[in-house]
N, C-alpha and C positions, 0 to 999 in steps of 0.2 A: 504493500500500500504506500509506504514511504517513497519507494522508487517511482511508483506510478504518479504520486503527487509531484515529485521533482520533475518528471517528464512533462506533466501538464504545465508546471511553472515555466520550464524552458520553452515550451511551445508558445505560451502566452507572451513571453518576452520577445520571441522571434516575430510574433504577430504584430507587435507594436513597434517593431524596428529596432529592438535592443541589440544592435550589432556593434562590432568593433569599429570605432570611427576612423575615417581616413585622416591622415595628418593634414592634407590639403585638399579641399573640395573646390573645384574650379567650375563656375557657371559661365558658359559661353564657349565659343569655338574659334575665336579670333586668333591671330598669330601670338598674341600675348598669352592666351591659354596654353598654346602648344609649348612655347619656350618655358613657361612656368612649370608645366607638368614634367618636362624633360629635366629641368634643373632640380626640381624636388626629388625626382628619382635618383639623380646623380648624388644628391645629399643623403640618400638612404631613407627617404621618406615615402610614404604611400600617398599617391595622388590619384584623383579621378576627375575626368572632364564630363560634365553634364550639360547638354545643350539641346535646344530645339531643332537645330539643323541636322540634315542627313549627311552632311559632309563637313569636315573641319577646314579651317584656314581663312575664314572670313573673306575679305576682299582680295587677299593675296592669291587665293585660288579661284576667284570669281571675276577675273578679267583685268585686275589692276596689275599688269605686268611691267608697266613703265614706272619703275620705282621712284617715288618722290624722296630721293636720298639726300638732297642737299649736299653738304660737304661729307663725302664718304669716309674721310678719316675719322669722323666722329662716331662711326658705327663699329662696335666691337662685340665681343661675346658670342652668344649663340645666334644673334642676328647676322653677324658677319659669317658665321658658319653656314647659315642658310644660303647666302649668296655665293659662298664658296662651293656648296653642293650644286647650285645652278651652273656655275662655271665648269665643274667636273662633268656634269651631264652633257653640256654642249661641246665639251672637248672631244667627245666621241663622234666619229663619222656617222654612226647609226642614228644620231639625234637629228641629222639634217636630211629630211625627207623631201623637201620641195625647194631647197636652195642650198648652196654651199656655205660653210662657215666663213669663207673668204669673201663671198659676195655680200653676205649680211654685214660683215664688219667693215667693208671697204668704205672709206670716207667718213666713218662714224666712230665715235669713241664709246662703243657699246660693250666691248669685251676687254677686260683688264687682265691680260696674261701675266703681267708683272706682279700684280697684287693677287692674282688667282681668284678673282671674283667677277661676277657678271650680274648686272642690275636689271636686265630684261629677260622675260621668260614667258612661255606659253602656260595657260592655266593648268593643264593636266600635268605639267612638269612640277609646278609648285605643289599640286595635290599629291603627287607621288613621293616627293621628299618628305612632306609632313606626315603622310600615312606611314612611311617607312620608319621615321623617327619614333613615332608612337608605338608601332609594332615592336621595334627593336628594344624599346624600354619597357614593354609590357604594360603600357598605360591603358587602363580601362576607360572606354568612352561610351557613355550612354546617350544615344541619339534619340531625337523625337521627344524629349522631355522638357515640358514647359513649366516654369516656376509658377506656383499658385501665388500671384502677386498680392492677394488680399489677406490670406491667412497661412501662407506657406513658409514663413520664417519664424522659428521659435527662438526667442531671446530669453536668456536667463542671466541675471547679474551683469548686464552689459555685454554679453557675448552671444554669438549665434551658436546654438547647439545642434540644430538640424534644419534642413530645408525640405519642403514637400512639393512635389510636382502635381500638376493637374491629374496625372495618371494615378495618383495615390502613392507613388514611390517616394520613400523618405531616404535622405542621405545625411548621415551624421558625420561631423568633422570637428577637428580641433581648430583649424584655421580655414577661412573661406575666402574666395577671391571672386569678385565680379569682373569677368573679362568680356562682357558684352559691349556692343556699341551703344546700347540703350541705357545701361545702368539700372536694370530692373531689380537685381538683388540688392543693390545699394539703397534704392528707393524703398523697397519692401522692408528693409531693416531699419527704416526710420532715420537714415543718414541725411543731413541737409544737402540740398543741391539747387542748381539754377538751370532754367531753360531760357534761352534767348540771349539778347545782347545787353551787357551792362552799359550804363552811361559812362562816357569818358571821365567824367568828374569823380566817379566812385573810387577809382584806383589811380587817378592821375595819368590816364592813357590818352592817346590821340587817334587810335584806329578802331575804337569800339563804337557801339551804338549805331544809330542810323547813319547811312553813308550815301549821300547824293553827289557832293562835290568831288570826292575821290573816286567815285565809281565810273571811271573812264574806260576800263577794259571790258570786253565782251558786251559792248554797248551798240545801240543802233547808230549806224553811220550816216543815215539820211533821216530827215523828218518823216515820221510815220503817223498818220491820223489814227486815233484809237477807237473811233466810234463806228458802230455798225453801219450807219449811213454817214459817210464822210462829211465832216463839218457840222454834224447835228448831235450835240450832247444828249438831247432828249431821246435819241434812238437807242441809247445804251452802249455799253462798252463791249469790245470784242473779247473773246474767251481769253482768260488768264490775266486780265488787267484788274488791279485792286482799285476800287472806287474811292478809297480814302486818300487824303493827302499824305505825302511822305513824312511829314513831321520835321523836326529840327535835327540837323546833323549833330551826332554825338549823344543824342538822347537814348535812353534805354527803351527796349521793347521785348516782347516775348516770342518773336519770330526766329526761325532757324534757317540757315542757308540751304540752298536747293540740293536735292538728291538726283541721281541718275543711275542707270546701269552702265558699267564699263564693258563695252562690247568687244568681243574678239571676232574681228571680221577677216575675210579672205577674199581675194579675187583670183586665186589659182583655180583654173577650170575643173580640176579634179577634187577640189575641197571647198566648193562654194555652194551654199544653200540659199536660194533666192529669199529675199525678205518676205515674211508672211504678212498678209493683210489681216490685222487683228479683228476679232469679232467686236462689233460695236463701232467700227471705224466711221468717223464723221469728218469729212474734209473741212467743215466749218471750224474745227478745233485748230486749224492751221491758217485761218483767214488772216491773222496778224502777220504771219510769215509771207503770205501772198501779197499783202499790202506792202511789206518791206521790199519784195521783188519789184512791185509796181513803182515804188519810190526811187528805184534805180540801182538797188544792190543785187549783184549776181556773181559774187566772188567765190568760185569753187575752191580756190586756195585757202580761203578762210574756213570754209566748211570742213575741209580735210586737214586743216593745220594740226589737229590733235588726233589724227589717225596714226598714232605713234607705232613705228615698226617693231614687231616682235619676230622672233625666228620663224622660218618656214613660211614667209610671205603672209603673215597674219598681222593684226593690229591690236593695240589697246586703244580703243576709241573713246575719247572723253569729250565733254562739252567744250565748245569753242565758238565765240561770236555772240551777236546780239540775240539770236533765236537759234537754239541748238538743243542738245539732249537733256539739259537741266529742265525739269518741270517746275518752273519757278513759282513759288508761292503756294504750292499744292501739298505741302508737307508739314505745315505749322503745328498741326495737332498730333503728329506722329509720336513724339517723345512720350507723351502722357496717355496716348490712346490705348484701349484694350486690344487684345490680340485680334479680334475680328476686324476692328477698324484698321489696325495696322495692315492686316492682310489685304483689305480693300485698297488702302493707299498704295501698297506695292503693286497690286493689279492695275490701278489707275496709271501708275508710272510706266508699267509694261505696255499698256494699251497706247499711251501717249507716245512712247518712244518707237514702238513698232509702227504706229500709224504715221509718225513723222517720216520714217524711212520709206514707207510705202508711198506717202504723198510726194516726197521729193523724187522718188524713182519713177513714178507713174503718172502723176497729174500733168496734163498737157500745158497747164498754165505756168508750170515751173520752168525757168529759163533752161534752154536745151543743154547748156554746158554743165549745169548742176544736175539736171535729170540724168544725163548720160554718165556723169561721174559717179553718182550714187548707185545707179543701176549696174555699174561694173563690179560692185562689191556684193557680198552676201555674208551670211553667218558661216563661221568655220565649221565644216561638217564633222570634224574630229574632236570638237570641244563640246562639253555639256551634252553629251549624247543621250543622257537620261532625262534631259530637260528641254527638249526641242531646240538644242544648240543655243539656248538663251541662258545667260548667267543665272545662277540659282539665288543670288542675293543682290538686293538693291544696295547702292552705296550710301550708307547712313553716315554722312560726313560729320554730323554733330547732332547730339540729342541732349541728354542730361549731362551736367558737369557738377561733380561733387563740390561742396563748399566746406573747406576744412579750416583748421587754424592757420595753415599756410596756403596761400593762393598764388599760383604762377600768373604773372601779369605781363603785359607788353614790356614793362620796364625791366623785368627779369630776362625776358627773351632777348631784349636789345642790350643786355648786360649793363644797364644803368642802375640796377639794384643787385646786390650780391644774393646768390641763391644758396641757402644753407643745406648741408648734407646731400650733396649731389649723388644720384644713382644712375645717371645716364645723360645723354646729350641729344639735343635736337639742333637743326640748322636750316630747315626749309623755310621758304618765305612765310611771312605772316599772311595767310591766304584764306579769304572767305569768298565763296561763290555768292552770286546775287541772292537776295532774299525775297524780292517782290518786284512787280511791275506797277507803274503808276502813270498818271497824266501830269506832265510838267506845266509850268506857268504859261508856256506858249501853246499848249493844247496838243502836245506830241507825247507819244509813249516813251518811257525811259525805264531802264532797269536800275535797281537800287541794292546796294549791299556789298558789291565786289571790292575787295582789298587785296593788293599784291605788293608787299613791301619786304625787301630782304632784311633779316634781323641784324646783319652786319657780321655774320660768322657764327660758328657753333656756340652753344650756350648750355649750361648745366640745368638739369631738371631735379628739383629737390625731393627728398624722401617724404617730406611732410605733405606733398601733393597727392600721394597715393594711399594715405591712411586717413580715416575719419577724424573729426575733432577729438581731442583727448577726453576720455570719459564717455564717449558716445557709443562706440562699437569697438571693442578691444581686439577682435580677431578677424577683421575684414580688411582686405586689400583691394584697391580699385585702380589698376594700372591703365585702363582705357578711358573711362569717364572720370578722369582724375580732376583734382581741384585746380581749375584754371579759368581765367576769364575767356570770353569769346575771342578776343584778340590774340591772347597767348595760345589758346587751343588751336587757332588757325594754323600755327606752325607746328605744334606738338603732334597733331592728329595724323601722323604718317605711319604706315605699316611697319617700317623698320624700327621706329621709335617704340611702337607698341611691343614689338619683340624684345627690345632692350628692357623696357619697364617690366614686362612679364617675368623675365629672368631675374632681374634685381629684386622684384617683390618676393619671388620664391626664396631667394637667399635670405631676405628679411624674415620670412616665415620660419625658416630653419633656425635662425638665431632666436626668434621668440619661443619656439618649442624647446630649444636647448636651455634657455634661461628661465622659462616659465613666467615671462612678463608680458604685458600688453604690447602689441605691435608698436604703439606710440612710444614705448619706453626702451626699445632695444638699444644696445651699445652702438653708437654711431661710429666710433673709431674702429670697432671690430667689423662693422658693416663695410666700411671703406676698405679694410684689408681684404675682406672676402670678395668684394667687387673687383678689386685690382687683380686678385688671384684668378678670377674667372675671365679676365680679359675685357671687362667692361671699360669703356672710355667714359670718364666722369669729368674730365677737364682737358683742354688743350691749351698749352701755353703759346 
């Protein structure tokens, strides 16, 4: 009877999820999640990746092959290892199926044989590297698991004890990491955060808040009438134009920069899938673009300017120009939206972008040079084969940003303020895509929000930016939706930086587990020693 009672007790414990907790539970599948898991394993810790997605790698495996590297000497550790693995892959003749290594590299600085790194790659190559890393390390990955954002985080004495998925699956851990682009775990844990743009005055910045005067890039180059009936405001605005005035430059708002899919295109005859006409296609959605053509713009070179060359005659195609792949103004509710609404937003972006390609390739009103240029391309047949050759993830450039005791600002990025306890570096431009379209004082349509300003060189990112405020959540790390202003995040938000911060955060987790202290209280001197030993770049003299 006693044995039977003990068996019942053990069964009951198992039923409520009383299992051995993981040392590090990572929610999300971004590159930060992968480097964190690999680093935790190298430290002798148990780690698990729990994610909604069916594939790991975030944007690095979903079309963003033209790495926003900035100053590459600032990239170290496992991030640099990734780009070294890319170089190793393309060193082999078998990797070049539709062009030669020599023809791809000719006249371009795309392959660094001296440094043995390569910064451009096809999506499936990145996927293969990450999958192999996780398999070799024996990292468990739970796909298709969505955090219960309302009641799925159990907090006890200021620490997360377990998280619960909508499936009912519970995962227990000692330390947790939010490695999502959205910051869902952070928000569900009650950590303070911000959505949108701060006022310049809040942190003494110059590139934050509403931007009209500085928004000169990716702008309409000819005056374009915004009204359904040209010259008649009473007829209403064309699709995609915000009826509200832009506001004052530098003022705060809750809007976020535009999203798009990063497309892998091909014009090789053996690897080209014609652009699909999406269900629900409506040419009226592109009336503003047609109006732009009628105003005199027909520059194919601007359309294709960001068809950046990937190996084997493919592209990483990004937004470029006054009217392009960014679905401007149609994502402002995404960061806080529930899963169903987010799914709808993603679908709206897919329909918009596929419809735009169909419109430009087929509508007879499109200038012939642009129509023929677009029609010569198609989706790469050997990429995203399980997803209609379309990227599996939308590029969530910015969503929530944690608000901690330390906040990375424009002044830190431009090295006008010292950054304490650095754990990695960034160096890319302070870069925001447009936020919305509006009607200016002359009655023409304008885009608002774009900022592109070099920071002046590499800069350190502080440890305080990846941990919540002291006393708020003692065992949570946030290396993606970290504590930064909109202006600073515009530079930090690059895939190699997320790899760097994920690895450094895992090292911090190991130190916290060793010492038994909150993540906010780990020994910073010891952290620096560990980062140096791991090959992280934390400063450049």
